[in-house]
Structure formats: structure tokens, C-alpha cells
N, C-alpha and C positions, 0 to 999 in steps of 0.2 A: 460102431457106426453112430454118428451123432444125428439126432432128429431135431427138427425145428418146427415152430408154429408160424403159420402164414402172416400173423400180425407183425412179425419182424421183417417182412420183405421190404425191399427198397426199389424205387423206380424214378429215374431221371431221364429227361429228354431235352434236346436243344430247343430253345425258343426260336422265333423267326429271325432273330439277330445272331444266332449261332452260339448263344450262351447256354451251357448245360444247367437246367433248372431241376431241382429236386421237388417233385410233386407227390412224394410218398404219402404225405398226410391227407391227401385228397383221394387216393386210389383205394379201391376196394378189391379189385381183382386184375390180374394179368393172365392172359390165356394164349397158348400157342407157341411159347418159346421153350426150348431152342428150335423147335420145328422139325419138319420132316424133309427128307431129300427124295428126289425122284430116282427111280430105278428103271433103266431101259432094258426091255426084253431082248435078249440075244439068243433065244432058244432056236435051235436048228434041227433039221431032220436028223434022226438018230440019237438025239439027246434023251436021257432017261427021265428027265424032269425039267422044270423051268429053270432057265439060267438068266441072270441079270448082271448088269454092270451099273455102278453108281453114276447118276447123272447130275443135273444141276440142282442146287438148293432153290426152293421156291417157298419161302417162309412168310406167312402172314400172322399177325398177332393182334389181340384186342386188349385195350385197357379201359376199365370202367371205374367210376367212382362218383364223388360228390362235387357238384358245381361250386366253384369259388372264384370270385372276381378280384382277389387281392392283387394289387399292382406287382408286376414282375414274377410272382411265384404262384398265383392262383391257377387252378386247373384250367378254367375257362380262358384266362388271360394267356397262358402259355400255349394251349392247344389251338385256340381259335386262330392265332397268328399263322399256324402251319397250313391252314386251308389254302392259302395263296402263295406260299413260299416257292421259290424256283430252285431250291437246292435241298439235298437230303438233310435229315436231322440225325445226330448221334443219339443213341439210347443206351442206357445202362440199367441193367436189371439184376438185382440180387435177391433170389428167392429165399435165402436164409439171412438176409440183412446185409449190411455194408461194413461189418467189422473186419479187421485184418484177417486174411486167410479164408474168408467166406467166398463161395463161388460167385463169379460175376459174368454175365452174358452181355456182350456189347455188339453194336453194329450200326450201320447207317440205314435209314428208312424214309419212306414217304408216307404221310398220312393220307389215306384214301377215303376215309369217311369220318365225320364227326357229328354226333347228334346230342342234343340237349332236350330231353322230354320232361314235361311237367305234369304234376298231379296235385290237386289241392289237399291231398292227404299224406304227402310224403316229402322228404327233402328232394331237391332237384338233382337228378342224376345226370352224368354224361357217359358217353361211350365213344371210343375212338378206335378205328381200325388202321393198321399199318402194314405196308408191304416192305419187307427187308430188301435193300439194294445191295446185292452181294451175298455174303454169308454172315452168320452169327459166330462171334469169337468167344470161346470159353476161357476165362482166366480167373484170377482171384483178386479181391480187394487188397 
């Protein structure tokens, strides 16, 4: 079994114009992927224990990192444009990096929250929350 360090992770997302942008160098963490699925309780009288059937996927995830205003590729530049977009964005996440054969999680999502908080004692961070539209697909790079 191969093991990996989080420093090698990869994250890209569409900007408001639909171009996939690699913002990996600004990201510190990705949480919530591939996500959970709902289970619907179908337990009936006479059952010896709880019974469930798989339901819908309802996946949310967060991305946080360092604020950057670089044209076309900065974290703020890419994510701020998603606050008002009227279509989903494609995301691409590689927890073990983006080299050939590494696991890749992809899907469509809406950004539901974007915050940029400041403190006079630290680098400016950002945090973005996303709602997956549909399901997360697991493939490889």
C-alpha cells in the first residue's frame, strides 16, 4: 500500500468563465470529499435490526488556504468570481497529487460561502464551502 503526504495534494476548480484553474499552490486544506451518502430507513415490523437502502448523495466540502490576487490563477481571483456565477463549476481533487495513476475526485459544484478574514499578525486566509451538484466521480489522473 502506497502512502502519501498532504503536501502533494492537488486542487483545481473552474473560474466564472468555465476555465479549470489550478489553485493548489494557494490551498492549505480540502475537507469533506468524497463525502457521505444518505441512507433511508426501511425498517419494518418484525425486522431483527435496522434496515436501510442507499439514498441520494448530499456532499459538501470546504477548501481553505492563502489569499492571492494574481490575475487568472490567484485563489481570490478564481473563487470570488464564483460568488455570482449562474452555472456549476467543475472541480478536480487529487489527495495524493496529480501524477499519472493517482486517485482523482471530480464533480460539479456550487460555491455556497466564501470568506476572507484578516488579522494583523498573520497571512490573509480564505475559506470556501461548496455543494456538489450530482455525485463525486472517482477516477485516476
